[in-house]
N, CA, C, O and the ligand as a Tripos MOL2 file, in Angstrom:
@<TRIPOS>MOLECULE
protein
  313   311    79     0     0
PROTEIN
NO_CHARGES

@<TRIPOS>ATOM
      1 N           0.7130   -1.2690   -0.0290 N.3       1 MET1
      2 CA         -0.0270    0.0230   -0.0020 C.3       1 MET1
      3 C           0.8590    1.3200   -0.1820 C.2       1 MET1
      4 O           1.9330    1.3290    0.4210 O.2       1 MET1
      5 N           0.5790    2.2150   -0.8100 N.am      2 SER2
      6 CA          1.4280    3.5010   -0.9250 C.3       2 SER2
      7 C           0.8060    4.5620    0.0670 C.2       2 SER2
      8 O          -0.4100    4.5650    0.2630 O.2       2 SER2
      9 N           1.5120    5.3180    0.5930 N.am      3 THR3
     10 CA          1.0280    6.4540    1.4230 C.3       3 THR3
     11 C           0.1470    7.3360    0.5730 C.2       3 THR3
     12 O          -0.8920    7.8720    0.9570 O.2       3 THR3
     13 N           0.7700    7.4370   -0.8180 N.am      4 TRP4
     14 CA         -0.1230    8.3260   -1.4610 C.3       4 TRP4
     15 C          -1.4250    7.9710   -1.8370 C.2       4 TRP4
     16 O          -2.3180    8.8180   -1.8830 O.2       4 TRP4
     17 N          -1.6190    6.7390   -2.1220 N.am      5 ALA5
     18 CA         -3.0180    6.0810   -2.2670 C.3       5 ALA5
     19 C          -3.6320    6.2950   -1.0570 C.2       5 ALA5
     20 O          -4.7180    6.8650   -1.1620 O.2       5 ALA5
     21 N          -3.2270    5.9750    0.2360 N.am      6 HIS6
     22 CA         -4.0150    6.1490    1.4270 C.3       6 HIS6
     23 C          -4.3950    7.7190    1.7790 C.2       6 HIS6
     24 O          -5.4180    7.9640    2.4200 O.2       6 HIS6
     25 N          -3.6780    8.5720    1.4090 N.am      7 ARG7
     26 CA         -4.0030   10.0810    1.5050 C.3       7 ARG7
     27 C          -4.9840   10.3400    0.7770 C.2       7 ARG7
     28 O          -5.9900   10.8990    1.2140 O.2       7 ARG7
     29 N          -4.8200    9.9300   -0.5770 N.am      8 ARG8
     30 CA         -5.9830   10.1870   -1.6150 C.3       8 ARG8
     31 C          -7.2800    9.6150   -1.3120 C.2       8 ARG8
     32 O          -8.3300   10.2020   -1.5750 O.2       8 ARG8
     33 N          -7.2160    8.3910   -0.7220 N.am      9 THR9
     34 CA         -8.4830    7.5430   -0.2800 C.3       9 THR9
     35 C          -9.0980    8.2200    0.7890 C.2       9 THR9
     36 O         -10.3230    8.3400    0.7640 O.2       9 THR9
     37 N          -8.4580    8.6760    1.7100 N.am     10 LYS10
     38 CA         -8.9270    9.4080    2.8530 C.3      10 LYS10
     39 C          -9.8700   10.7460    2.3810 C.2      10 LYS10
     40 O         -10.9710   11.1020    2.8010 O.2      10 LYS10
     41 N          -9.0900   11.2740    1.4530 N.am     11 ARG11
     42 CA         -9.7980   12.5150    0.9850 C.3      11 ARG11
     43 C         -11.1030   12.0850    0.3300 C.2      11 ARG11
     44 O         -12.1100   12.7430    0.5900 O.2      11 ARG11
     45 N         -11.1850   11.0330   -0.5030 N.am     12 LEU12
     46 CA        -12.2620   10.8020   -1.2890 C.3      12 LEU12
     47 C         -13.3430    9.8650   -0.5770 C.2      12 LEU12
     48 O         -14.3190    9.4000   -1.1650 O.2      12 LEU12
     49 N         -13.0890    9.6870    0.5500 N.am     13 LEU13
     50 CA        -13.9920    8.5230    1.1890 C.3      13 LEU13
     51 C         -15.5050    8.9760    1.2610 C.2      13 LEU13
     52 O         -16.3460    8.1510    0.9030 O.2      13 LEU13
     53 N         -15.8750   10.0870    1.6490 N.am     14 THR14
     54 CA        -17.1150   10.4900    1.8480 C.3      14 THR14
     55 C         -17.8170   10.4370    0.4260 C.2      14 THR14
     56 O         -18.9560    9.9790    0.3440 O.2      14 THR14
     57 N         -17.1760   10.8800   -0.6440 N.am     15 ALA15
     58 CA        -17.7800   10.8570   -2.0070 C.3      15 ALA15
     59 C         -17.9120    9.4470   -2.4750 C.2      15 ALA15
     60 O         -18.8070    9.1180   -3.2540 O.2      15 ALA15
     61 N         -16.9640    8.5520   -1.9730 N.am     16 TYR16
     62 CA        -17.0060    7.1230   -2.4620 C.3      16 TYR16
     63 C         -18.3100    6.4700   -1.7550 C.2      16 TYR16
     64 O         -19.0310    5.6640   -2.3430 O.2      16 TYR16
     65 N         -18.5230    6.8960   -0.4690 N.am     17 VAL17
     66 CA        -19.5460    6.1140    0.1920 C.3      17 VAL17
     67 C         -20.9030    6.7370   -0.2660 C.2      17 VAL17
     68 O         -21.9260    6.0530   -0.2160 O.2      17 VAL17
     69 N         -20.9250    8.0670   -0.7240 N.am     18 ASP18
     70 CA        -22.1330    8.6050   -1.4340 C.3      18 ASP18
     71 C         -22.3660    8.1780   -2.7840 C.2      18 ASP18
     72 O         -23.4200    8.4660   -3.3510 O.2      18 ASP18
     73 N         -21.4190    7.4840   -3.3630 N.am     19 GLY19
     74 CA        -21.5660    6.9760   -4.7370 C.3      19 GLY19
     75 C         -21.3890    8.2660   -5.8370 C.2      19 GLY19
     76 O         -21.8760    8.2860   -6.9670 O.2      19 GLY19
     77 N         -20.6260    9.2580   -5.2580 N.am     20 GLU20
     78 CA        -20.4620   10.4400   -6.2400 C.3      20 GLU20
     79 C         -19.0990   10.4160   -6.8470 C.2      20 GLU20
     80 O         -18.6840   11.4700   -7.3280 O.2      20 GLU20
     81 N         -18.2670    9.2340   -6.8900 N.am     21 LEU21
     82 CA        -16.8950    9.3800   -7.2360 C.3      21 LEU21
     83 C         -16.8600    8.5950   -8.6760 C.2      21 LEU21
     84 O         -17.5870    7.6610   -9.0160 O.2      21 LEU21
     85 N         -15.8380    9.2140   -9.4110 N.am     22 ASP22
     86 CA        -15.6210    8.6750  -10.8400 C.3      22 ASP22
     87 C         -14.4670    7.5640  -10.5910 C.2      22 ASP22
     88 O         -14.3340    6.6400  -11.3930 O.2      22 ASP22
     89 N         -13.6580    7.6860   -9.4780 N.am     23 GLN23
     90 CA        -12.3700    6.8540   -9.2930 C.3      23 GLN23
     91 C         -12.7430    5.6840   -8.2880 C.2      23 GLN23
     92 O         -12.0260    5.3720   -7.3370 O.2      23 GLN23
     93 N         -13.9310    5.0780   -8.6020 N.am     24 THR24
     94 CA        -14.5010    4.0930   -7.6780 C.3      24 THR24
     95 C         -13.5790    2.8940   -7.5740 C.2      24 THR24
     96 O         -13.3040    2.4280   -6.4680 O.2      24 THR24
     97 N         -13.0970    2.3840   -8.6920 N.am     25 ALA25
     98 CA        -12.3680    1.2160   -8.7240 C.3      25 ALA25
     99 C         -11.0060    1.3400   -8.0110 C.2      25 ALA25
    100 O         -10.6000    0.4310   -7.2870 O.2      25 ALA25
    101 N         -10.2170    2.6130   -8.2450 N.am     26 ALA26
    102 CA         -9.1460    2.9110   -7.5260 C.3      26 ALA26
    103 C          -9.3220    2.8850   -6.0480 C.2      26 ALA26
    104 O          -8.5270    2.3120   -5.3020 O.2      26 ALA26
    105 N         -10.3080    3.4740   -5.6730 N.am     27 VAL27
    106 CA        -10.6760    3.5280   -4.0910 C.3      27 VAL27
    107 C         -10.9940    2.0390   -3.5410 C.2      27 VAL27
    108 O         -10.5050    1.6490   -2.4810 O.2      27 VAL27
    109 N         -11.7710    1.3050   -4.2630 N.am     28 ALA28
    110 CA        -12.1550   -0.1320   -4.0100 C.3      28 ALA28
    111 C         -10.9350   -0.8110   -3.8650 C.2      28 ALA28
    112 O         -10.8600   -1.5680   -2.8970 O.2      28 ALA28
    113 N          -9.8580   -0.7020   -4.6860 N.am     29 ALA29
    114 CA         -8.7950   -1.5030   -4.6990 C.3      29 ALA29
    115 C          -7.9350   -1.1690   -3.5010 C.2      29 ALA29
    116 O          -7.3270   -2.1050   -2.9810 O.2      29 ALA29
    117 N          -7.8070    0.0280   -3.0040 N.am     30 HIS30
    118 CA         -7.1290    0.3960   -1.9290 C.3      30 HIS30
    119 C          -7.8590   -0.1720   -0.6460 C.2      30 HIS30
    120 O          -7.2550   -0.6990    0.2880 O.2      30 HIS30
    121 N          -9.0700   -0.0240   -0.7010 N.am     31 LEU31
    122 CA         -9.8120   -0.3360    0.5050 C.3      31 LEU31
    123 C          -9.7060   -1.9720    0.8130 C.2      31 LEU31
    124 O          -9.8000   -2.3890    1.9680 O.2      31 LEU31
    125 N          -9.5180   -2.7840   -0.2300 N.am     32 ARG32
    126 CA         -9.2560   -4.1240    0.1420 C.3      32 ARG32
    127 C          -7.7790   -4.2850    0.7250 C.2      32 ARG32
    128 O          -7.5250   -5.3350    1.3160 O.2      32 ARG32
    129 N          -6.9090   -3.4270    0.6120 N.am     33 GLU33
    130 CA         -5.7640   -3.8890    1.1770 C.3      33 GLU33
    131 C          -5.3600   -2.7020    2.2750 C.2      33 GLU33
    132 O          -4.1890   -2.6550    2.6510 O.2      33 GLU33
    133 N          -6.2750   -1.7940    2.7630 N.am     34 CYS34
    134 CA         -6.0800   -0.9750    3.8700 C.3      34 CYS34
    135 C          -7.0500   -1.0570    4.9100 C.2      34 CYS34
    136 O          -8.1980   -0.6470    4.7450 O.2      34 CYS34
    137 N          -6.6430   -1.5730    5.9900 N.am     35 TRP35
    138 CA         -7.5050   -1.8050    7.1800 C.3      35 TRP35
    139 C          -7.9870   -0.4600    7.5770 C.2      35 TRP35
    140 O          -9.2030   -0.3520    7.7370 O.2      35 TRP35
    141 N          -7.2590    0.5590    7.7580 N.am     36 GLY36
    142 CA         -7.6520    1.9620    8.3160 C.3      36 GLY36
    143 C          -8.5790    2.5320    7.3370 C.2      36 GLY36
    144 O          -9.5710    3.0260    7.8720 O.2      36 GLY36
    145 N          -8.5490    2.6070    6.1140 N.am     37 CYS37
    146 CA         -9.5700    3.2600    5.3220 C.3      37 CYS37
    147 C         -10.9130    2.4230    5.1810 C.2      37 CYS37
    148 O         -12.0110    2.9790    5.1990 O.2      37 CYS37
    149 N         -10.7460    0.9720    5.0300 N.am     38 SER38
    150 CA        -11.8680    0.3250    5.0190 C.3      38 SER38
    151 C         -12.8050    0.3910    6.2610 C.2      38 SER38
    152 O         -14.0350    0.4000    6.2010 O.2      38 SER38
    153 N         -11.9950    0.4400    7.4810 N.am     39 GLY39
    154 CA        -12.7010    0.8070    8.6140 C.3      39 GLY39
    155 C         -13.5020    2.1750    8.5930 C.2      39 GLY39
    156 O         -14.6590    2.2650    9.0020 O.2      39 GLY39
    157 N         -12.8030    3.1790    8.1000 N.am     40 ASP40
    158 CA        -13.2890    4.5750    8.0850 C.3      40 ASP40
    159 C         -14.6430    4.3520    7.0940 C.2      40 ASP40
    160 O         -15.6990    4.9310    7.3510 O.2      40 ASP40
    161 N         -14.5160    3.5720    6.0920 N.am     41 VAL41
    162 CA        -15.7560    3.4730    5.1400 C.3      41 VAL41
    163 C         -16.8440    2.9260    5.9170 C.2      41 VAL41
    164 O         -17.9300    3.5020    5.8450 O.2      41 VAL41
    165 N         -16.7060    1.7660    6.7470 N.am     42 ALA42
    166 CA        -17.6750    1.1440    7.5770 C.3      42 ALA42
    167 C         -18.2610    2.1130    8.4370 C.2      42 ALA42
    168 O         -19.4850    2.1900    8.5320 O.2      42 ALA42
    169 N         -17.5100    2.8450    9.0610 N.am     43 VAL43
    170 CA        -18.1790    3.8840   10.0590 C.3      43 VAL43
    171 C         -19.0080    4.9600    9.4730 C.2      43 VAL43
    172 O         -20.0790    5.3440    9.9450 O.2      43 VAL43
    173 N         -18.3870    5.4530    8.3250 N.am     44 THR44
    174 CA        -19.0630    6.4530    7.4740 C.3      44 THR44
    175 C         -20.4420    5.9130    7.1250 C.2      44 THR44
    176 O         -21.4660    6.5830    7.2540 O.2      44 THR44
    177 N         -20.4090    4.6950    6.6860 N.am     45 ARG45
    178 CA        -21.7320    4.2150    6.1220 C.3      45 ARG45
    179 C         -22.6200    4.1370    7.3080 C.2      45 ARG45
    180 O         -23.7700    4.5670    7.2210 O.2      45 ARG45
    181 N         -22.1240    3.5640    8.5280 N.am     46 MET46
    182 CA        -23.0160    3.4060    9.7110 C.3      46 MET46
    183 C         -23.4780    4.6410    9.9220 C.2      46 MET46
    184 O         -24.6870    4.8110    9.7640 O.2      46 MET46
    185 N         -22.7510    5.6260   10.2690 N.am     47 VAL47
    186 CA        -23.2240    6.9950   10.7170 C.3      47 VAL47
    187 C         -24.4160    7.3730    9.6660 C.2      47 VAL47
    188 O         -25.5610    7.6020   10.0570 O.2      47 VAL47
    189 N         -24.0460    7.4140    8.3440 N.am     48 LYS48
    190 CA        -24.9580    8.0730    7.4570 C.3      48 LYS48
    191 C         -26.2600    7.2170    7.5090 C.2      48 LYS48
    192 O         -27.3110    7.8580    7.4930 O.2      48 LYS48
    193 N         -26.3380    5.8780    7.5700 N.am     49 ARG49
    194 CA        -27.4790    5.1240    7.6950 C.3      49 ARG49
    195 C         -28.1840    5.4770    8.9530 C.2      49 ARG49
    196 O         -29.4040    5.6320    8.8980 O.2      49 ARG49
    197 N         -27.4980    5.6350   10.1900 N.am     50 SER50
    198 CA        -28.2000    6.0310   11.3570 C.3      50 SER50
    199 C         -28.8180    7.3980   11.3190 C.2      50 SER50
    200 O         -29.8780    7.6360   11.8970 O.2      50 SER50
    201 N         -28.1800    8.2550   10.6650 N.am     51 LEU51
    202 CA        -28.8390    9.6920   10.4270 C.3      51 LEU51
    203 C         -30.0510    9.6230    9.5260 C.2      51 LEU51
    204 O         -31.0400   10.3220    9.7500 O.2      51 LEU51
    205 N         -29.9770    8.7560    8.4730 N.am     52 ARG52
    206 CA        -31.1900    8.5160    7.6130 C.3      52 ARG52
    207 C         -32.2580    8.0310    8.3780 C.2      52 ARG52
    208 O         -33.3680    8.5550    8.2820 O.2      52 ARG52
    209 N         -32.0110    6.9410    9.2440 N.am     53 ASN53
    210 CA        -33.0550    6.4530   10.0020 C.3      53 ASN53
    211 C         -33.7920    7.3050   10.9760 C.2      53 ASN53
    212 O         -35.0040    7.2970   11.1900 O.2      53 ASN53
    213 N         -32.8010    8.1010   11.5780 N.am     54 LEU54
    214 CA        -33.1900    9.1450   12.6940 C.3      54 LEU54
    215 C         -34.0700   10.1880   11.9630 C.2      54 LEU54
    216 O         -35.1340   10.5660   12.4530 O.2      54 LEU54
    217 N         -33.6250   10.6210   10.8410 N.am     55 GLY55
    218 CA        -34.4530   11.5300   10.0670 C.3      55 GLY55
    219 C         -35.8600   11.1600    9.8540 C.2      55 GLY55
    220 O         -36.7770   11.9720    9.9720 O.2      55 GLY55
    221 N         -36.0420    9.7530    9.4970 N.am     56 ASP56
    222 CA        -37.3920    9.1650    9.1430 C.3      56 ASP56
    223 C         -38.1740    9.1130   10.2850 C.2      56 ASP56
    224 O         -39.3870    9.3160   10.2430 O.2      56 ASP56
    225 N         -37.5220    8.8350   11.3820 N.am     57 ARG57
    226 CA        -38.3200    8.4240   12.6300 C.3      57 ARG57
    227 C         -38.6850    9.7320   13.4550 C.2      57 ARG57
    228 O         -39.7510    9.8910   14.0500 O.2      57 ARG57
    229 N         -37.6900   10.6020   13.4030 N.am     58 ASP58
    230 CA        -37.7830   11.6280   14.3230 C.3      58 ASP58
    231 C         -37.5540   12.9650   13.7350 C.2      58 ASP58
    232 O         -36.6270   13.6490   14.1670 O.2      58 ASP58
    233 N         -38.3620   13.4210   12.7320 N.am     59 ARG59
    234 CA        -38.1360   14.3810   11.8150 C.3      59 ARG59
    235 C         -38.2670   15.8450   12.6560 C.2      59 ARG59
    236 O         -37.5050   16.7960   12.4830 O.2      59 ARG59
    237 N         -39.3110   15.8170   13.5310 N.am     60 ASP60
    238 CA        -39.6380   17.1400   14.0890 C.3      60 ASP60
    239 C         -38.9290   17.6550   15.2330 C.2      60 ASP60
    240 O         -38.9870   18.8460   15.5360 O.2      60 ASP60
    241 N         -38.2130   16.7410   15.9260 N.am     61 HIS61
    242 CA        -37.3770   17.1640   17.0290 C.3      61 HIS61
    243 C         -36.2030   16.2240   17.3270 C.2      61 HIS61
    244 O         -36.2940   14.9990   17.2610 O.2      61 HIS61
    245 N         -35.1280   16.8760   17.6500 N.am     62 ASP62
    246 CA        -33.8910   16.2970   17.7950 C.3      62 ASP62
    247 C         -33.8890   15.5910   19.1390 C.2      62 ASP62
    248 O         -34.3720   16.1120   20.1440 O.2      62 ASP62
    249 N         -33.3830   14.5030   19.1240 N.am     63 THR63
    250 CA        -33.1260   13.8120   20.4230 C.3      63 THR63
    251 C         -31.6300   13.9770   20.7220 C.2      63 THR63
    252 O         -30.8490   14.3160   19.8330 O.2      63 THR63
    253 N         -31.2140   13.7210   22.0520 N.am     64 LEU64
    254 CA        -29.9120   13.9600   22.3200 C.3      64 LEU64
    255 C         -28.9640   13.1550   21.4230 C.2      64 LEU64
    256 O         -27.9030   13.5840   20.9680 O.2      64 LEU64
    257 N         -29.5340   11.8070   21.2070 N.am     65 GLY65
    258 CA        -28.6410   10.8750   20.4890 C.3      65 GLY65
    259 C         -28.4860   11.3990   18.9390 C.2      65 GLY65
    260 O         -27.4140   11.3200   18.3390 O.2      65 GLY65
    261 N         -29.5510   11.8840   18.4260 N.am     66 ALA66
    262 CA        -29.4100   12.4480   17.0490 C.3      66 ALA66
    263 C         -28.5110   13.5350   17.0510 C.2      66 ALA66
    264 O         -27.7320   13.6250   16.1020 O.2      66 ALA66
    265 N         -28.4790   14.4990   18.0850 N.am     67 LEU67
    266 CA        -27.6540   15.6250   18.0370 C.3      67 LEU67
    267 C         -26.1880   15.0880   18.0700 C.2      67 LEU67
    268 O         -25.3110   15.5300   17.3270 O.2      67 LEU67
    269 N         -25.9870   14.0740   19.0140 N.am     68 ARG68
    270 CA        -24.5580   13.6070   19.2250 C.3      68 ARG68
    271 C         -24.1050   12.9890   17.8800 C.2      68 ARG68
    272 O         -23.0330   13.3350   17.3850 O.2      68 ARG68
    273 N         -24.9130   12.0740   17.2810 N.am     69 LEU69
    274 CA        -24.5390   11.6140   16.1740 C.3      69 LEU69
    275 C         -24.0850   12.5540   14.9910 C.2      69 LEU69
    276 O         -23.0940   12.3140   14.3010 O.2      69 LEU69
    277 N         -24.8770   13.6070   14.8310 N.am     70 ARG70
    278 CA        -24.8000   14.5810   13.7690 C.3      70 ARG70
    279 C         -23.4500   15.3290   13.9500 C.2      70 ARG70
    280 O         -22.7810   15.7100   12.9890 O.2      70 ARG70
    281 N         -23.0750   15.5240   15.3200 N.am     71 ARG71
    282 CA        -22.0080   16.1130   15.7360 C.3      71 ARG71
    283 C         -20.6850   15.2840   15.3390 C.2      71 ARG71
    284 O         -19.6960   15.8290   14.8480 O.2      71 ARG71
    285 N         -20.7780   13.9180   15.6060 N.am     72 PHE72
    286 CA        -19.8720   12.9520   15.2050 C.3      72 PHE72
    287 C         -19.7230   12.9390   13.5630 C.2      72 PHE72
    288 O         -18.6060   12.9730   13.0450 O.2      72 PHE72
    289 N         -20.7980   12.8920   12.8710 N.am     73 ALA73
    290 CA        -20.8120   12.8300   11.3380 C.3      73 ALA73
    291 C         -19.8870   14.1200   10.8980 C.2      73 ALA73
    292 O         -18.9700   14.0270   10.0820 O.2      73 ALA73
    293 N         -20.2290   15.2090   11.4930 N.am     74 ALA74
    294 CA        -19.6000   16.6150   11.0150 C.3      74 ALA74
    295 C         -18.0910   16.3360   11.3130 C.2      74 ALA74
    296 O         -17.2310   16.7320   10.5270 O.2      74 ALA74
    297 N         -17.7690   15.6400   12.4720 N.am     75 GLN75
    298 CA        -16.2710   15.4970   12.6230 C.3      75 GLN75
    299 C         -15.6220   14.8220   11.7190 C.2      75 GLN75
    300 O         -14.4980   15.1940   11.3830 O.2      75 GLN75
    301 N         -16.2510   13.6400   11.1280 N.am     76 LEU76
    302 CA        -15.8360   12.7690   10.0000 C.3      76 LEU76
    303 C         -15.8980   13.6090    8.7060 C.2      76 LEU76
    304 O         -15.3570   13.1490    7.7020 O.2      76 LEU76
    305 N         -16.4860   14.7440    8.6570 N.am     77 GLY77
    306 CA        -16.3470   15.4570    7.2580 C.3      77 GLY77
    307 C         -17.6180   14.9540    6.3380 C.2      77 GLY77
    308 O         -17.5620   15.1620    5.1260 O.2      77 GLY77
    309 N         -18.5870   14.3930    6.8220 N.am     78 THR78
    310 CA        -19.8780   13.8670    5.9610 C.3      78 THR78
    311 C         -20.6190   14.8490    5.7900 C.2      78 THR78
    312 O         -21.6730   14.7270    5.1650 O.2      78 THR78
    313 ZN         -5.7060    3.5940    3.5430 Zn       79 ZN79
@<TRIPOS>BOND
     1     1     2 1
     2     2     3 1
     3     3     4 2
     4     3     5 am
     5     5     6 1
     6     6     7 1
     7     7     8 2
     8     7     9 am
     9     9    10 1
    10    10    11 1
    11    11    12 2
    12    11    13 am
    13    13    14 1
    14    14    15 1
    15    15    16 2
    16    15    17 am
    17    17    18 1
    18    18    19 1
    19    19    20 2
    20    19    21 am
    21    21    22 1
    22    22    23 1
    23    23    24 2
    24    23    25 am
    25    25    26 1
    26    26    27 1
    27    27    28 2
    28    27    29 am
    29    29    30 1
    30    30    31 1
    31    31    32 2
    32    31    33 am
    33    33    34 1
    34    34    35 1
    35    35    36 2
    36    35    37 am
    37    37    38 1
    38    38    39 1
    39    39    40 2
    40    39    41 am
    41    41    42 1
    42    42    43 1
    43    43    44 2
    44    43    45 am
    45    45    46 1
    46    46    47 1
    47    47    48 2
    48    47    49 am
    49    49    50 1
    50    50    51 1
    51    51    52 2
    52    51    53 am
    53    53    54 1
    54    54    55 1
    55    55    56 2
    56    55    57 am
    57    57    58 1
    58    58    59 1
    59    59    60 2
    60    59    61 am
    61    61    62 1
    62    62    63 1
    63    63    64 2
    64    63    65 am
    65    65    66 1
    66    66    67 1
    67    67    68 2
    68    67    69 am
    69    69    70 1
    70    70    71 1
    71    71    72 2
    72    71    73 am
    73    73    74 1
    74    74    75 1
    75    75    76 2
    76    75    77 am
    77    77    78 1
    78    78    79 1
    79    79    80 2
    80    79    81 am
    81    81    82 1
    82    82    83 1
    83    83    84 2
    84    83    85 am
    85    85    86 1
    86    86    87 1
    87    87    88 2
    88    87    89 am
    89    89    90 1
    90    90    91 1
    91    91    92 2
    92    91    93 am
    93    93    94 1
    94    94    95 1
    95    95    96 2
    96    95    97 am
    97    97    98 1
    98    98    99 1
    99    99   100 2
   100    99   101 am
   101   101   102 1
   102   102   103 1
   103   103   104 2
   104   103   105 am
   105   105   106 1
   106   106   107 1
   107   107   108 2
   108   107   109 am
   109   109   110 1
   110   110   111 1
   111   111   112 2
   112   111   113 am
   113   113   114 1
   114   114   115 1
   115   115   116 2
   116   115   117 am
   117   117   118 1
   118   118   119 1
   119   119   120 2
   120   119   121 am
   121   121   122 1
   122   122   123 1
   123   123   124 2
   124   123   125 am
   125   125   126 1
   126   126   127 1
   127   127   128 2
   128   127   129 am
   129   129   130 1
   130   130   131 1
   131   131   132 2
   132   131   133 am
   133   133   134 1
   134   134   135 1
   135   135   136 2
   136   135   137 am
   137   137   138 1
   138   138   139 1
   139   139   140 2
   140   139   141 am
   141   141   142 1
   142   142   143 1
   143   143   144 2
   144   143   145 am
   145   145   146 1
   146   146   147 1
   147   147   148 2
   148   147   149 am
   149   149   150 1
   150   150   151 1
   151   151   152 2
   152   151   153 am
   153   153   154 1
   154   154   155 1
   155   155   156 2
   156   155   157 am
   157   157   158 1
   158   158   159 1
   159   159   160 2
   160   159   161 am
   161   161   162 1
   162   162   163 1
   163   163   164 2
   164   163   165 am
   165   165   166 1
   166   166   167 1
   167   167   168 2
   168   167   169 am
   169   169   170 1
   170   170   171 1
   171   171   172 2
   172   171   173 am
   173   173   174 1
   174   174   175 1
   175   175   176 2
   176   175   177 am
   177   177   178 1
   178   178   179 1
   179   179   180 2
   180   179   181 am
   181   181   182 1
   182   182   183 1
   183   183   184 2
   184   183   185 am
   185   185   186 1
   186   186   187 1
   187   187   188 2
   188   187   189 am
   189   189   190 1
   190   190   191 1
   191   191   192 2
   192   191   193 am
   193   193   194 1
   194   194   195 1
   195   195   196 2
   196   195   197 am
   197   197   198 1
   198   198   199 1
   199   199   200 2
   200   199   201 am
   201   201   202 1
   202   202   203 1
   203   203   204 2
   204   203   205 am
   205   205   206 1
   206   206   207 1
   207   207   208 2
   208   207   209 am
   209   209   210 1
   210   210   211 1
   211   211   212 2
   212   211   213 am
   213   213   214 1
   214   214   215 1
   215   215   216 2
   216   215   217 am
   217   217   218 1
   218   218   219 1
   219   219   220 2
   220   219   221 am
   221   221   222 1
   222   222   223 1
   223   223   224 2
   224   223   225 am
   225   225   226 1
   226   226   227 1
   227   227   228 2
   228   227   229 am
   229   229   230 1
   230   230   231 1
   231   231   232 2
   232   231   233 am
   233   233   234 1
   234   234   235 1
   235   235   236 2
   236   235   237 am
   237   237   238 1
   238   238   239 1
   239   239   240 2
   240   239   241 am
   241   241   242 1
   242   242   243 1
   243   243   244 2
   244   243   245 am
   245   245   246 1
   246   246   247 1
   247   247   248 2
   248   247   249 am
   249   249   250 1
   250   250   251 1
   251   251   252 2
   252   251   253 am
   253   253   254 1
   254   254   255 1
   255   255   256 2
   256   255   257 am
   257   257   258 1
   258   258   259 1
   259   259   260 2
   260   259   261 am
   261   261   262 1
   262   262   263 1
   263   263   264 2
   264   263   265 am
   265   265   266 1
   266   266   267 1
   267   267   268 2
   268   267   269 am
   269   269   270 1
   270   270   271 1
   271   271   272 2
   272   271   273 am
   273   273   274 1
   274   274   275 1
   275   275   276 2
   276   275   277 am
   277   277   278 1
   278   278   279 1
   279   279   280 2
   280   279   281 am
   281   281   282 1
   282   282   283 1
   283   283   284 2
   284   283   285 am
   285   285   286 1
   286   286   287 1
   287   287   288 2
   288   287   289 am
   289   289   290 1
   290   290   291 1
   291   291   292 2
   292   291   293 am
   293   293   294 1
   294   294   295 1
   295   295   296 2
   296   295   297 am
   297   297   298 1
   298   298   299 1
   299   299   300 2
   300   299   301 am
   301   301   302 1
   302   302   303 1
   303   303   304 2
   304   303   305 am
   305   305   306 1
   306   306   307 1
   307   307   308 2
   308   307   309 am
   309   309   310 1
   310   310   311 1
   311   311   312 2
@<TRIPOS>SUBSTRUCTURE
     1 MET1         2 RESIDUE 1 A MET
     2 SER2         6 RESIDUE 1 A SER
     3 THR3        10 RESIDUE 1 A THR
     4 TRP4        14 RESIDUE 1 A TRP
     5 ALA5        18 RESIDUE 1 A ALA
     6 HIS6        22 RESIDUE 1 A HIS
     7 ARG7        26 RESIDUE 1 A ARG
     8 ARG8        30 RESIDUE 1 A ARG
     9 THR9        34 RESIDUE 1 A THR
    10 LYS10       38 RESIDUE 1 A LYS
    11 ARG11       42 RESIDUE 1 A ARG
    12 LEU12       46 RESIDUE 1 A LEU
    13 LEU13       50 RESIDUE 1 A LEU
    14 THR14       54 RESIDUE 1 A THR
    15 ALA15       58 RESIDUE 1 A ALA
    16 TYR16       62 RESIDUE 1 A TYR
    17 VAL17       66 RESIDUE 1 A VAL
    18 ASP18       70 RESIDUE 1 A ASP
    19 GLY19       74 RESIDUE 1 A GLY
    20 GLU20       78 RESIDUE 1 A GLU
    21 LEU21       82 RESIDUE 1 A LEU
    22 ASP22       86 RESIDUE 1 A ASP
    23 GLN23       90 RESIDUE 1 A GLN
    24 THR24       94 RESIDUE 1 A THR
    25 ALA25       98 RESIDUE 1 A ALA
    26 ALA26      102 RESIDUE 1 A ALA
    27 VAL27      106 RESIDUE 1 A VAL
    28 ALA28      110 RESIDUE 1 A ALA
    29 ALA29      114 RESIDUE 1 A ALA
    30 HIS30      118 RESIDUE 1 A HIS
    31 LEU31      122 RESIDUE 1 A LEU
    32 ARG32      126 RESIDUE 1 A ARG
    33 GLU33      130 RESIDUE 1 A GLU
    34 CYS34      134 RESIDUE 1 A CYS
    35 TRP35      138 RESIDUE 1 A TRP
    36 GLY36      142 RESIDUE 1 A GLY
    37 CYS37      146 RESIDUE 1 A CYS
    38 SER38      150 RESIDUE 1 A SER
    39 GLY39      154 RESIDUE 1 A GLY
    40 ASP40      158 RESIDUE 1 A ASP
    41 VAL41      162 RESIDUE 1 A VAL
    42 ALA42      166 RESIDUE 1 A ALA
    43 VAL43      170 RESIDUE 1 A VAL
    44 THR44      174 RESIDUE 1 A THR
    45 ARG45      178 RESIDUE 1 A ARG
    46 MET46      182 RESIDUE 1 A MET
    47 VAL47      186 RESIDUE 1 A VAL
    48 LYS48      190 RESIDUE 1 A LYS
    49 ARG49      194 RESIDUE 1 A ARG
    50 SER50      198 RESIDUE 1 A SER
    51 LEU51      202 RESIDUE 1 A LEU
    52 ARG52      206 RESIDUE 1 A ARG
    53 ASN53      210 RESIDUE 1 A ASN
    54 LEU54      214 RESIDUE 1 A LEU
    55 GLY55      218 RESIDUE 1 A GLY
    56 ASP56      222 RESIDUE 1 A ASP
    57 ARG57      226 RESIDUE 1 A ARG
    58 ASP58      230 RESIDUE 1 A ASP
    59 ARG59      234 RESIDUE 1 A ARG
    60 ASP60      238 RESIDUE 1 A ASP
    61 HIS61      242 RESIDUE 1 A HIS
    62 ASP62      246 RESIDUE 1 A ASP
    63 THR63      250 RESIDUE 1 A THR
    64 LEU64      254 RESIDUE 1 A LEU
    65 GLY65      258 RESIDUE 1 A GLY
    66 ALA66      262 RESIDUE 1 A ALA
    67 LEU67      266 RESIDUE 1 A LEU
    68 ARG68      270 RESIDUE 1 A ARG
    69 LEU69      274 RESIDUE 1 A LEU
    70 ARG70      278 RESIDUE 1 A ARG
    71 ARG71      282 RESIDUE 1 A ARG
    72 PHE72      286 RESIDUE 1 A PHE
    73 ALA73      290 RESIDUE 1 A ALA
    74 ALA74      294 RESIDUE 1 A ALA
    75 GLN75      298 RESIDUE 1 A GLN
    76 LEU76      302 RESIDUE 1 A LEU
    77 GLY77      306 RESIDUE 1 A GLY
    78 THR78      310 RESIDUE 1 A THR
    79 ZN79       313 GROUP 0 **** ****
């Protein structure tokens, strides 16, 4: 694994998870060999899914859990 590929993948992670990326194959190849980046993808997907579920269930008022999750997502740069 090259450091260059690792840095590039970190930058592109959110777009990759959102399906907005042209370089999907290159990122997928790096994820297969990089434990750190594949873990980040798993966490990002989990947070996004949770936010979607919260939005459906609790649209009118924020629970403490929802606020904390959104703050965490913001830190991830999602
Ligand atoms: Zn990596």
